[in-house]
C-alpha positions as CSV (number, residue, x, y, z in Angstrom):
1,X,-152.0,-4.0,73.6
2,X,-149.0,-1.6,73.8
3,X,-149.3,2.1,74.1
4,X,-148.1,2.5,70.5
5,X,-150.7,0.0,69.3
6,X,-153.4,1.9,71.2
7,X,-152.3,5.2,69.7
8,X,-152.4,3.6,66.3
9,X,-155.9,2.4,67.0
10,X,-156.9,5.9,68.2
11,X,-155.5,7.4,65.0
12,X,-157.4,4.8,62.8
13,X,-160.6,5.5,64.8
14,X,-160.4,9.3,64.4
15,X,-159.7,10.3,60.7
16,X,-159.1,13.9,61.7
17,X,-155.8,12.7,63.3
18,X,-154.4,12.0,59.8
19,X,-155.1,15.6,58.8
20,X,-153.2,17.1,61.7
21,X,-149.7,18.6,61.3
22,X,-147.0,16.1,62.3
23,X,-146.1,18.0,65.4
24,X,-149.7,18.2,66.6
25,X,-150.3,14.5,65.9
26,X,-147.1,13.6,67.8
27,X,-148.2,15.8,70.7
28,X,-151.6,14.2,70.8
29,X,-150.3,10.6,70.6
30,X,-147.7,11.2,73.3
31,X,-150.3,12.8,75.6
32,X,-153.2,10.3,75.3
33,X,-154.0,8.3,78.4
34,X,-155.9,5.1,77.7
35,X,-158.5,3.7,80.0
36,X,-160.1,0.2,79.7
37,X,-163.6,0.0,81.2
38,X,-165.7,-3.0,81.9
39,X,-169.4,-2.8,81.2
40,X,-171.0,-0.6,83.9
41,X,-167.7,1.0,85.0
42,X,-167.8,4.7,85.6
43,X,-166.0,7.0,83.0
44,X,-166.8,10.1,85.1
45,X,-169.2,11.3,87.8
46,X,-171.6,14.2,88.1
47,X,-170.2,17.4,89.7
48,X,-166.6,16.4,89.5
49,X,-163.7,18.3,87.7
50,X,-163.1,17.3,84.1
51,X,-159.8,15.5,83.7
52,X,-159.6,15.6,80.0
53,X,-161.3,15.2,76.6
54,X,-162.7,11.7,76.3
55,X,-162.7,9.9,72.9
56,X,-164.1,6.5,72.5
57,X,-161.8,4.1,70.7
58,X,-163.8,1.0,71.2
59,X,-167.1,0.0,72.8
60,X,-169.4,2.8,74.0
61,X,-170.5,4.9,76.9
62,X,-173.8,6.3,78.1
63,X,-174.0,9.9,79.4
64,X,-176.8,10.7,81.8
65,X,-178.0,13.3,84.3
66,X,-179.0,12.2,87.8
67,X,-182.1,13.8,89.2
68,X,-183.2,14.8,92.7
69,X,-185.5,11.7,92.6
70,X,-182.5,9.4,92.0
71,X,-183.6,8.5,88.5
72,X,-181.2,8.8,85.5
73,X,-182.1,10.9,82.5
74,X,-180.2,9.6,79.4
75,X,-178.6,12.5,77.6
76,X,-176.7,10.8,74.8
77,X,-174.4,7.9,73.9
78,X,-170.8,8.0,72.7
79,X,-169.9,5.2,70.3
80,X,-166.5,4.1,68.9
81,X,-165.0,7.0,66.8
82,X,-167.0,9.6,68.8
83,X,-166.1,11.9,71.6
84,X,-167.8,13.2,74.7
85,X,-169.1,16.7,74.0
86,X,-169.7,17.4,77.6
87,X,-166.0,17.0,78.4
88,X,-165.2,19.5,75.6
89,X,-167.8,21.9,77.1
90,X,-166.3,21.6,80.6
91,X,-162.7,22.0,79.4
92,X,-163.7,25.1,77.4
93,X,-165.7,26.7,80.2
94,X,-163.8,25.5,83.3
95,X,-167.1,24.1,84.7
96,X,-167.5,20.9,86.6
97,X,-169.2,17.9,84.8
98,X,-173.0,18.3,84.6
99,X,-173.6,14.6,84.1
100,X,-172.2,11.1,84.7
101,X,-171.0,8.5,82.2
102,X,-170.7,4.8,82.3
103,X,-169.5,2.1,79.9
104,X,-172.2,0.3,78.0
105,X,-169.9,-2.6,77.1
106,X,-166.2,-3.2,77.4
107,X,-164.8,0.1,76.3
108,X,-161.5,1.7,75.5
109,X,-161.3,5.5,76.1
110,X,-158.5,7.8,75.0
111,X,-158.3,10.8,77.3
112,X,-156.5,13.9,76.1
113,X,-155.4,15.9,79.1
114,X,-156.7,19.4,79.5
115,X,-153.4,21.1,78.8
116,X,-152.9,19.2,75.5
117,X,-156.6,19.8,74.6
118,X,-156.1,23.6,75.0
119,X,-152.8,23.5,73.0
120,X,-154.5,21.5,70.1
121,X,-157.6,23.7,70.1
122,X,-155.3,26.6,69.3
123,X,-152.8,25.0,67.0
124,X,-154.7,22.3,65.1
125,X,-157.6,23.2,62.8
126,X,-158.5,19.5,62.1
127,X,-158.7,18.8,65.8
128,X,-160.6,22.0,66.6
129,X,-163.1,21.3,63.7
130,X,-163.7,17.7,65.1
131,X,-164.3,19.0,68.6
132,X,-166.7,21.7,67.5
133,X,-168.6,19.3,65.1
134,X,-169.0,16.8,67.9
135,X,-170.1,19.5,70.3
136,X,-172.6,21.1,68.0
137,X,-174.1,17.8,66.9
138,X,-175.1,17.0,70.4
139,X,-175.7,20.6,71.6
140,X,-179.4,20.6,70.8
141,X,-180.2,17.3,72.3
142,X,-178.2,18.0,75.4
143,X,-179.9,21.3,75.8
144,X,-183.4,19.8,75.5
145,X,-182.5,16.9,77.8
146,X,-181.2,19.3,80.5
147,X,-184.4,21.3,80.2
148,X,-186.3,18.0,80.6
149,X,-184.2,17.1,83.6
150,X,-185.1,20.5,85.2
151,X,-188.8,19.8,84.6
152,X,-188.5,16.2,85.8
153,X,-187.0,17.3,89.1
154,X,-190.1,19.5,89.7
155,X,-192.7,17.2,88.1
156,X,-191.6,14.1,90.0
157,X,-192.6,15.8,93.2
158,X,-196.0,16.3,91.7
159,X,-196.3,12.7,90.6
160,X,-196.4,13.6,86.9
161,X,-193.8,11.2,85.6
162,X,-193.5,7.5,85.1
163,X,-190.4,5.3,85.2
164,X,-190.0,2.8,82.4
165,X,-189.3,-0.7,83.8
166,X,-186.5,-1.5,81.4
167,X,-184.3,1.6,81.5
168,X,-185.3,3.8,84.4
169,X,-185.7,6.7,81.9
170,X,-188.4,9.2,82.6
171,X,-191.5,9.4,80.4
172,X,-193.1,12.8,80.6
173,X,-196.4,13.5,78.8
174,X,-196.2,16.4,76.5
175,X,-199.4,18.0,77.8
176,X,-198.1,17.8,81.4
177,X,-194.8,19.3,80.3
178,X,-196.4,22.1,78.4
179,X,-198.7,22.9,81.4
180,X,-195.7,22.9,83.7
181,X,-193.6,25.1,81.4
182,X,-196.5,27.6,81.1
183,X,-197.1,27.6,84.8
184,X,-193.4,28.5,85.5
185,X,-193.1,31.0,82.6
186,X,-190.6,28.8,80.7
187,X,-190.7,28.4,76.9
188,X,-190.3,25.2,74.9
189,X,-190.1,24.3,71.2
190,X,-191.9,21.0,71.5
191,X,-189.5,18.9,73.5
192,X,-189.7,15.1,73.2
193,X,-192.7,13.3,74.5
194,X,-190.7,10.3,75.4
195,X,-187.0,10.3,76.3
196,X,-185.4,7.1,75.2
197,X,-182.1,5.9,76.5
């Protein structure tokens, strides 16, 4: 597939692109870097600099947070037509990546470099709206999962978690979680009893 064909596929996968001004759309298309990932290949790693805004053109990725006990806590998945909210957060804040991401299947990612991302956030309302909608849609679940990761790092040392055989995700009983949160002075709004990947 040629670069032009990939850019056409990106535009077809992300309807906001058709609403962008011609100059902004040309800038985005010219700046995109496409990455083909095999199933299990790493899209990005925990605690590394963010290289750009990741949009999934085909396939899908899994975003997860490694814990001190070497277990992975699934945060969210990105399917075709979706974007990685964590990369947006890192590009906006200048922080390093707080999770890792791997391809679930054969995946095509479109990476928008940080400079182009910043330019389009200023100049393109359709792009900015898409980024913020993706970010806000996942904001609550990411916040809750990161809180759960914090608790898991501490609860694992106490033997209060169980690893599921199929996924390696962490199952934390709600009563244990609430006791742990009370003991440490943290608050919760009924986080999930079971974290599924």
